VOPAGU-2260 file (C-alpha; in pm, 1 decimal, decimal comma):
REM VOPAGU-2260
SITE   aa  ch    i         X         Y         Z
SITE  UNK   A    0    1665,8    3933,6    -727,3
SITE  UNK   A    1    1841,6    3608,8    -648,9
SITE  UNK   A    2    1996,7    3414,2    -932,1
SITE  UNK   A    3    1915,2    3050,5    -988,1
SITE  UNK   A    4    2258,3    2940,5    -863,9
SITE  UNK   A    5    2210,2    3133,0    -538,2
SITE  UNK   A    6    1867,4    2978,3    -501,6
SITE  UNK   A    7    2009,7    2630,3    -557,6
SITE  UNK   A    8    2294,0    2692,8    -309,5
SITE  UNK   A    9    2045,8    2816,9     -52,5
SITE  UNK   A   10    1823,5    2511,1    -103,1
SITE  UNK   A   11    2126,4    2283,5     -52,8
SITE  UNK   A   12    2219,3    2475,3     262,4
SITE  UNK   A   13    1863,5    2438,7     390,9
SITE  UNK   A   14    1851,2    2065,5     317,5
SITE  UNK   A   15    2191,0    2009,7     480,0
SITE  UNK   A   16    2148,2    2227,5     789,3
SITE  UNK   A   17    1779,2    2246,8     876,3
SITE  UNK   A   18    1756,1    1914,0    1067,1
SITE  UNK   A   19    2066,6    1989,1    1277,0
SITE  UNK   A   20    1960,4    2346,4    1344,2
SITE  UNK   A   21    1614,1    2232,3    1450,7
SITE  UNK   A   22    1766,0    1976,3    1688,3
SITE  UNK   A   23    1998,5    2248,5    1821,8
SITE  UNK   A   24    1707,2    2488,5    1876,0
SITE  UNK   A   25    1504,6    2212,7    2039,9
SITE  UNK   A   26    1771,9    2182,5    2309,1
SITE  UNK   A   27    1699,9    2544,4    2401,4
SITE  UNK   A   28    1324,4    2579,5    2368,0
SITE  UNK   A   29    1206,3    2221,6    2432,2
SITE  UNK   A   30     918,8    2269,9    2187,3
SITE  UNK   A   31     947,8    2115,9    1838,2
SITE  UNK   A   32     711,2    2360,8    1670,4
SITE  UNK   A   33     880,7    2666,8    1819,8
SITE  UNK   A   34    1223,0    2523,9    1735,4
SITE  UNK   A   35    1121,9    2475,5    1373,8
SITE  UNK   A   36     973,1    2826,8    1353,4
SITE  UNK   A   37    1286,5    2983,6    1497,3
SITE  UNK   A   38    1508,2    2798,2    1249,4
SITE  UNK   A   39    1286,2    2901,9     958,7
SITE  UNK   A   40    1311,1    3263,1    1077,1
SITE  UNK   A   41    1690,1    3234,3    1068,7
SITE  UNK   A   42    1688,9    3099,8     715,0
SITE  UNK   A   43    1456,4    3379,5     604,6
SITE  UNK   A   44    1683,3    3639,8     764,4
SITE  UNK   A   45    1984,6    3488,9     589,8
SITE  UNK   A   46    1800,0    3486,8     256,3
SITE  UNK   A   47    1697,4    3850,0     302,6
SITE  UNK   A   48    2057,6    3956,3     369,2
SITE  UNK   A   49    2151,2    3884,0       6,5
SITE  UNK   A   50    2515,3    3887,7     107,7
SITE  UNK   A   51    2741,1    3633,8     -60,6
SITE  UNK   A   52    2862,3    3375,9     191,5
SITE  UNK   A   53    3055,0    3058,4     145,1
SITE  UNK   A   54    2870,0    2748,4     274,1
SITE  UNK   A   55    3083,8    2705,2     587,3
SITE  UNK   A   56    3047,1    3070,3     682,2
SITE  UNK   A   57    2670,7    3045,6     626,6
SITE  UNK   A   58    2649,1    2737,2     851,6
SITE  UNK   A   59    2835,4    2911,8    1132,9
SITE  UNK   A   60    2618,7    3218,6    1094,6
SITE  UNK   A   61    2299,2    3008,7    1100,4
SITE  UNK   A   62    2402,4    2836,8    1423,9
SITE  UNK   A   63    2479,3    3173,5    1585,0
SITE  UNK   A   64    2151,1    3319,4    1458,2
SITE  UNK   A   65    1958,7    3017,1    1585,5
SITE  UNK   A   66    2118,9    3039,7    1928,7
SITE  UNK   A   67    2043,5    3411,4    1952,9
SITE  UNK   A   68    1683,4    3369,9    1839,3
SITE  UNK   A   69    1631,7    3089,9    2089,5
SITE  UNK   A   70    1772,9    3299,8    2372,2
SITE  UNK   A   71    1555,0    3595,4    2270,6
SITE  UNK   A   72    1252,8    3365,0    2252,9
SITE  UNK   A   73    1323,7    3229,0    2602,4
SITE  UNK   A   74    1372,6    3577,9    2742,5
SITE  UNK   A   75    1043,1    3692,8    2593,3
SITE  UNK   A   76     866,4    3377,5    2711,8
SITE  UNK   A   77     988,2    3428,8    3068,0
SITE  UNK   A   78     851,7    3784,9    3066,3
SITE  UNK   A   79     516,9    3668,6    2931,6
SITE  UNK   A   80     502,1    3383,0    3182,7
SITE  UNK   A   81     590,4    3615,5    3469,2
SITE  UNK   A   82     322,1    3861,9    3363,7
SITE  UNK   A   83      65,2    3585,0    3318,4
SITE  UNK   A   84     134,0    3445,6    3665,1
SITE  UNK   A   85     137,3    3784,9    3837,9
SITE  UNK   A   86    -172,3    3919,8    3661,5
SITE  UNK   A   87    -424,6    3639,1    3623,7
SITE  UNK   A   88    -723,5    3740,7    3418,8
SITE  UNK   A   89   -1063,8    3661,4    3556,4
SITE  UNK   A   90   -1368,1    3692,7    3337,8
SITE  UNK   A   91   -1620,4    3577,5    3597,1
SITE  UNK   A   92   -1735,1    3933,1    3669,7
SITE  UNK   A   93   -1822,7    3998,3    3305,8
SITE  UNK   A   94   -2169,1    3939,1    3170,5
SITE  UNK   A   95   -2266,7    3905,8    2811,0
SITE  UNK   A   96   -2521,2    4152,9    2679,6
SITE  UNK   A   97   -2862,7    4008,4    2623,7
SITE  UNK   A   98   -3042,2    4084,2    2305,7
SITE  UNK   A   99   -3413,6    4137,0    2357,3
SITE  UNK   A  100   -3480,0    4087,9    1985,3
SITE  UNK   A  101   -3391,3    3720,7    1993,5
């Protein structure tokens, strides 16, 4: 369980760093919603660590975590895009079942 002082320190860290981290992530992913989600994931991971960090160390860690999550996101996106382009799905051959009771 986190103490109130840790919660307050974390809230201050979030308020101070979230806008800069989101702008940093946006430079990688070029999508504001994805950038915000990735930054939130980093804050959640930091919160879950429950390790005591001084504010400067936490900031450096958050920037590294954000960079790594962005790079992982881009790698995954390129695989999905490659698969989507190479295997287009066509539903034109499918027919919906007809219900004779209607």
